[in-house]
C-alpha angles and dihedrals in degrees: 000000000000117000122225099216097208146100121273089254092062091048090053090054091052098039095120091052093046093050090049091051092047092049087055089059104268123132112217125196118208118204131203117198090347096307127106107259103168144355125220110207135174113275114256117239114243116251113233114223091233090057092049092054091046089054091049091050092050090052092046091054092052094054115094119214118234111230114244094014115120131188089235090060091051091048091051090050089051093242098117 
């Protein structure tokens, strides 16, 4: 993360530039009186519910079942 060593006033004047840099992937720290006051980061993309369930399904398919092991046994052991 790069630090913008400036007062909050200067950051306000350069807000458009800072937002542009953040949208390109950069994390920018803004300091006030020499101390980190805020961080501008790229916006996270929203996860669509359909994509989340597709990821779960891909993980589920990769898991191998252990023969003889039942969910009930794990529950009784306190592991699930």
